[in-house]
C-alpha positions as CSV (number, residue, x, y, z in Angstrom):
1,X,17.6,6.1,-35.0
2,X,16.8,5.5,-31.3
3,X,13.2,4.5,-30.7
4,X,11.4,5.8,-27.6
5,X,9.3,3.6,-25.4
6,X,5.5,3.8,-26.0
7,X,5.2,4.6,-22.2
8,X,7.9,6.2,-20.0
9,X,9.5,4.5,-17.0
10,X,7.7,7.0,-14.8
11,X,4.3,5.9,-16.3
12,X,5.2,2.3,-15.6
13,X,6.3,3.3,-12.0
14,X,3.0,5.1,-11.5
15,X,1.0,2.2,-12.8
16,X,2.8,-0.1,-10.4
17,X,2.0,2.1,-7.5
18,X,-1.6,2.2,-8.5
19,X,-1.8,-1.6,-8.6
20,X,-0.1,-1.6,-5.2
21,X,-2.7,0.8,-3.7
22,X,-5.5,-1.4,-5.0
23,X,-4.0,-4.6,-3.8
24,X,-2.9,-3.6,-0.3
25,X,-6.2,-4.3,1.4
26,X,-6.8,-7.7,-0.1
27,X,-4.4,-9.2,-2.5
28,X,-0.8,-10.4,-2.0
29,X,-0.8,-11.4,-5.7
30,X,-1.5,-7.8,-6.9
31,X,1.2,-6.6,-4.5
32,X,3.7,-9.0,-6.1
33,X,2.6,-7.9,-9.6
34,X,3.0,-4.2,-8.6
35,X,6.6,-4.8,-7.5
36,X,7.4,-6.4,-10.9
37,X,6.2,-3.2,-12.6
38,X,8.1,-1.0,-10.1
39,X,11.3,-3.1,-10.7
40,X,10.8,-2.9,-14.5
41,X,10.4,0.9,-14.3
42,X,13.5,1.2,-12.2
43,X,15.6,-0.8,-14.7
44,X,14.2,1.1,-17.7
45,X,14.9,4.5,-16.1
46,X,18.7,3.8,-16.2
47,X,21.2,6.2,-14.6
48,X,21.8,3.6,-11.9
49,X,24.8,5.3,-10.3
50,X,23.0,8.5,-9.6
51,X,19.9,6.6,-8.4
52,X,22.0,4.6,-5.9
53,X,23.5,7.8,-4.6
54,X,20.1,9.3,-4.1
55,X,19.1,6.2,-2.1
56,X,22.0,6.5,0.3
57,X,21.4,10.2,0.7
58,X,17.7,9.6,1.7
59,X,18.0,8.8,5.4
60,X,14.3,7.7,5.9
61,X,14.6,5.3,3.0
62,X,17.8,3.8,4.3
63,X,16.3,3.4,7.8
64,X,13.2,1.6,6.4
65,X,15.3,-0.6,4.1
66,X,17.6,-1.5,7.0
67,X,14.6,-3.2,8.7
68,X,14.9,-5.9,6.1
69,X,18.6,-6.2,6.6
70,X,17.9,-6.8,10.3
71,X,15.7,-9.7,9.4
72,X,18.5,-11.1,7.2
73,X,20.8,-11.0,10.2
74,X,18.1,-12.5,12.4
75,X,17.7,-15.6,10.2
76,X,21.1,-16.7,11.5
77,X,19.5,-17.3,14.9
78,X,16.4,-19.1,13.7
79,X,15.7,-22.7,14.7
80,X,13.6,-23.3,11.6
81,X,15.6,-22.2,8.6
82,X,12.9,-23.0,6.1
83,X,10.3,-20.9,8.0
84,X,12.9,-18.1,8.3
85,X,13.5,-18.0,4.5
86,X,9.7,-17.9,3.9
87,X,9.3,-15.1,6.4
88,X,12.2,-13.3,4.7
89,X,10.5,-13.6,1.3
90,X,7.4,-12.0,2.6
91,X,9.3,-9.1,4.0
92,X,11.2,-8.3,0.7
93,X,8.9,-5.2,0.1
94,X,10.4,-3.7,3.3
95,X,13.5,-3.2,1.2
96,X,12.2,-3.0,-2.4
97,X,9.6,-0.3,-1.8
98,X,11.8,2.3,0.0
99,X,14.6,1.6,-2.4
100,X,12.6,2.1,-5.6
101,X,10.4,5.0,-4.4
102,X,13.4,7.0,-3.1
103,X,15.3,6.6,-6.3
104,X,12.5,7.3,-8.9
105,X,11.6,10.8,-10.1
106,X,8.8,12.3,-8.0
107,X,5.4,12.6,-9.6
108,X,2.9,15.4,-9.6
109,X,0.6,16.3,-6.7
110,X,-2.4,15.3,-8.8
111,X,-1.0,11.8,-9.2
112,X,-0.2,11.6,-5.5
113,X,-3.9,12.4,-4.7
114,X,-5.0,9.8,-7.2
115,X,-3.0,7.1,-5.5
116,X,-4.4,8.1,-2.1
117,X,-7.9,8.1,-3.5
118,X,-7.5,4.6,-5.1
119,X,-6.2,3.2,-1.8
120,X,-9.1,4.7,0.1
121,X,-11.6,3.3,-2.4
122,X,-10.1,-0.2,-2.2
123,X,-10.1,-0.1,1.6
124,X,-13.7,1.2,1.7
125,X,-15.0,-1.5,-0.7
126,X,-13.8,-4.2,1.7
127,X,-15.5,-2.4,4.6
128,X,-18.8,-2.6,2.7
129,X,-18.0,-6.3,1.9
130,X,-17.3,-7.0,5.5
131,X,-20.6,-5.4,6.5
132,X,-22.5,-7.4,4.0
133,X,-20.8,-10.5,5.4
134,X,-21.8,-9.4,9.0
135,X,-25.5,-9.2,8.1
136,X,-25.4,-12.3,6.0
137,X,-26.1,-10.6,2.7
138,X,-23.4,-12.6,0.9
139,X,-24.4,-16.1,2.2
140,X,-21.7,-16.3,4.8
141,X,-21.9,-16.3,8.6
142,X,-19.5,-14.8,11.2
143,X,-18.4,-16.1,14.5
144,X,-15.8,-13.4,15.3
145,X,-15.7,-9.7,14.6
146,X,-12.2,-10.2,13.2
147,X,-13.7,-11.9,10.3
148,X,-15.0,-8.5,9.1
149,X,-11.5,-8.3,7.5
150,X,-12.3,-10.7,4.7
151,X,-8.9,-11.0,3.0
152,X,-6.0,-10.0,5.3
153,X,-5.1,-9.8,9.0
154,X,-7.6,-7.7,10.9
155,X,-4.7,-5.8,12.5
156,X,-3.3,-4.8,9.1
157,X,-6.8,-3.9,7.8
158,X,-7.5,-1.8,10.8
159,X,-4.2,0.1,10.3
160,X,-5.2,0.7,6.7
161,X,-8.6,2.0,7.8
162,X,-6.9,4.4,10.2
163,X,-4.6,5.7,7.3
164,X,-7.7,6.0,5.1
165,X,-9.5,8.1,7.7
166,X,-6.6,10.6,7.8
167,X,-6.4,10.7,4.0
168,X,-10.1,11.5,3.8
169,X,-9.8,14.3,6.5
170,X,-6.9,15.6,4.4
171,X,-9.1,15.7,1.3
172,X,-11.9,17.4,3.3
173,X,-9.4,20.0,4.5
174,X,-7.9,20.8,1.1
175,X,-11.2,21.2,-0.8
176,X,-13.1,24.4,-0.7
177,X,-16.4,22.9,-1.8
178,X,-18.8,22.4,1.2
179,X,-20.3,19.4,-0.5
180,X,-16.9,17.7,-0.9
181,X,-16.0,18.5,2.7
182,X,-19.2,16.9,3.9
183,X,-18.7,13.8,1.7
184,X,-15.1,13.2,2.7
185,X,-15.9,13.8,6.4
186,X,-18.9,11.4,6.2
187,X,-16.7,8.8,4.5
188,X,-14.2,9.1,7.3
189,X,-17.0,8.8,9.8
190,X,-18.1,5.5,8.2
191,X,-14.6,4.1,8.4
192,X,-14.4,5.1,12.1
193,X,-17.7,3.3,12.7
194,X,-16.5,0.2,10.9
195,X,-13.5,0.1,13.3
196,X,-16.0,-0.2,16.2
197,X,-17.7,-3.0,14.4
198,X,-14.4,-4.8,14.1
199,X,-13.8,-4.0,17.8
200,X,-10.4,-2.6,16.7
């Protein structure tokens, strides 16, 4: 008798995306862990031939993944091969994420909104942490506004804040409750203000 897994590949896939959404603003380690879960979900899902077909038929995914292939070609021109390999390792998600996401079963709208909310909460937490750092509430001093991004490049963090603003405005638009509309709009306003503090 065939035993079923205690959790489905789609559940593992969703968990991996949740870890990714949490880790994006601050943790390369969590991002790496999330890709392990995503890879495990893909392998457990089976039906590899059909999944490969679905990838090649998904033009946006192929275009995104091809960016990584361009970097592979580019390494043949590098004057520092070791640095090139390290840079290539860091860019593996450019291929892995479009490939896996385009070949896994889509999840519900509710789960999609959950992922967006988790990402916004993670980004927002580090805007509060950066503000605490700015005013010396955490025992640190700042010499540059770019240090408001405490864990990752200030450019990447600013882009994530911009994305979070649009997500919050989307939430404000989709909800009928006036209280929720005010809350999401105010949260977007805070993130916009934080961008000015970062001089981004």
